[in-house]
N, C-alpha and C positions, 0 to 999 in steps of 0.2 A: 218675196218675203222669205228671209233666211230662216231654215228649220232650227228649232230649239234643241239644244242637246238632251239627251235622255237622262231622267233622274236616275242617280246610282248611289248606292249606299253600302254600308259594310254588311247589312243583312242579306243583300242579293237575292231576295225572293221576289219574282214578279208574277203579276197577272198579264198574260199574253193573250191579245186577240189578233187573229190572221182571218183575213177575209178574201173572197174571190175578186178579182178584178172586175169593175163594172157590174158588181153584185152577182156575178155569174157562179155557177157551182164550182166547188173544188172537187167534189165527188159525184160520180154518176152511178156509182155501184157500191155493193158491200165490198168487192174486191178492192176498190180504190181506198176505201177506209182502212182495209187491212194493211194495204201497202203503205199507207200513211204511217200506221202505228210501227210496221216493221222499219220504216225510215227514222222514226223517233229513236228506235232501239240502237240502230246503226250509228246515228250521230251522237246519242247518248254515251256509246261505248267510245267514241273517239274524243269527247270533251269532258267525259265524267261529270256531267250535271246531274241534278236530282229532279225528278217530275213528281209532284204531289198530287195533281190531278189533271184530268183532261175531259174535254166533251167535243165530239166531232158532229157539227150540223152539215147540212149539204153545202152550204155556202160560206161558212165560216168556222173557225176553230178556236176554243178556249183552252189554255195550258196555265198551270201554276208551275213554274220553274225555279229554282234555285241554282244559279249559274256556277256555285263553288270556285268563284274567283275567276271565271272565265268571261270573255266579252259576249254578253247576251245578244248583240247584233250578229256577231259571227256564228252563233249558234243557230238562230233563226235563219241566216242566210244560208247556211249549210243544209238545213232541213228543206228550205224552199228549193234549192237547186237541185238536190236529189229527186225530191217528189215531183217537180216539174218535168224534169227530164224523162221520168216513167210517164206522166200523164200525157204530155205532148206526143210522145212515141206511140202510146196506146191509141189515142184518138187523131193521131195524123193531122196535129195541129202544130202552131207555132206562135210565140209571142208571150206575152205576160199572162200568168194564171193568178197570182196573188196580187192584191193591192200593193202599190209601189211600197208603201211604209207601215209596218205592224204597229199595232198600239200595244204599250206597255204601261203597267202602272208598279210602283214599287210597294211591297207588301211589308211593313216595318214594325209588326207586332203579331204575336200569336191570336190574339181575338181577331184581327182582320183577316188573317189566314183561314180561321175556320169559317168566317162569313163570305169570302170569295168562294171557297170550296162549296159551300152550301149554294151560293148564287150559280154557279156553273153547272152543278149537277142538277139544279132545277131549270136549267135552260130549256131542255126538251117538254117540260111540263108548261113552261111560261108559252112556248111557241105552239101549244095544244097538240103536239105530236103524240103524247102518251098521258096517262092520268097519274102516274106516279114516277118519279125518277128511276125506280128499279125495273120499269118496263122497257127502259131504253137501253139498247144494247151498246151503243158507241160512247159510253162515258166510262169513268172509273168508278162509279158509284157502287156497282154491285162488286167489285173488288174489294172495296172497303167493307161491304157487308159479309164477305166470304162466299157469296153465291156464284161467283165466276172466277177462275183460275187467271192470273195475270200471265197470259202466254207469253208475251214479249218481255216480261219481267222489267216493266217500265215504271211500276208506281212504288213509292215510299209512303206506306200508310202509317208508319210508326210516329211520324211527326205530328200529324193532325190528330190522329187517336190518342197519342200521349198528352196531348192538350186537354183531354176530356177526362181520362183515367188511366191509371197504371195497370189496371186489369183489363185485359183485351177485350173479353166478352162484355164487360160493362161499358167500356168505351164504345163498341160496335153499337150496342143497343140505344146508348145515348146519342150517338152521331145520328142514327137512323131517325130518332125523335127529333133532333135538332134540324136535319135537313128538310123534313116533312112538315115541320111547324109553320106558322105564318112567317112570310118573309119580313126580315127586319126593316124598318123605316129608318135606323140610324146612321145608315151609310149611303153614299151616292156612288153606285158602281160604275166603273167604266163600261160603256155599252156601245152597242151598234145602232145608228139612225134607222137601219133598215130592217132591225129584228121585228118580229111580228108583234102586233099590238093584240092584246087578248081580247079586246073588243071588236077586231076586225072580222065582221060577220061574212066577208068574202073569202075568207081562207077556208081551203077545202081539206077536211081531216079523214074523210071516208070516201069509200068507192061509191056509196050511194049518193052522197053529195055531189061528187063529180059528175055522176050520170044525170042527176038532176040540173046540174048547172049547163051540161053539154045540150041537153034537150031545150033549155032555155035560149041558148045561143042560136041552135038550129031555127027555133020558132021565130026569134027576132030577125033572123036573116032570111027567112021564108024558104028554106032549103030543106031538102030530105037528107036523113041520116047517110043513106047509100051515096047520094051525090057529094057530100062532105068527104067520104072516104076515097072517092075518086079524085077530088080536087087536092093533089098532093100538097101543094104550096099553102093552102089554106089549112089543111089538117096538121101539117107540120108546125106551122105558127100557133096553132091552138094547142098542139102537144107541149111546145115550149112555155105559152101561158100557164097551162095547168101545172106544168112541173114546178115553175117559179112561186105558184101561189097555192101549192098543195103539200101535203106530206105523203102523198102516194107513191109507192115503189115503181120503178121502171115496168116490172112485170104488169101491174095493175093497170099503168097508163096504156100498155100495149093492148090489153084485154079491152079497155075502154074504146079504142080505136080499131075494132075488128080483128084483134088477135095478133097485132104485131109483135114480133119477138122482141125480148129485153134488149139483145144486141142491137137491133134495129132502131129501138127507141133512143139508145145511148149515141148512136150515130147522128140522129135527127138532131138531138140536143147539143152535140159538139160542132155542128155545121155552122 
């Protein structure tokens, strides 16, 4: 079946979703996320596009980009090539990292721009990684609130805040209220079929939940914890499973499995 051409328009602002190939992680550490933001800065300087918002999750990325007359496909391709080169070199891997074709949706009015920014800034809370959007480090939300400095100089906050009020302090306060109020049901947002269902009781959010789940698995298999740690193949598969179904850091996962280092957990995940 032939691919459909991407919808383009004079407004040229897009909600972009990039996800990992075969639902695998795009980021294995905080350093990876920082590198991706640095990559955005580099490509932004090359193409002179505007970023209104971002949210980096482990296996996918949300962006709101105005292409400023540039080809959005070329922009995303340049971001991908640069980041994949870094990622593959770091983890000694080859092949695709991103899913073949990114998702894009044209944002054609200021009202929808506001709603999409709210949606992506709430992504971590929807995934139950944090209680509030401001608790999540890897989105542009705290830049909007003035709680974090935009180190890479990525975000244009003026457009979205200007839709709310000409007075910055008032706009920030109202934007915070807007983002944290009940999600709108008037819009059908572009989404990922593998994003976490809020009702998924199997998703692990805390180290305590992970310890409980690990003990359940050990009891089901009739083995001892010490024996699991010695069975490298079984241990590594379980590490990958827990990483895929939890919000635990690499350090926490390492502690769960007998004190493995963060770098070693990263190697296991990339193998």
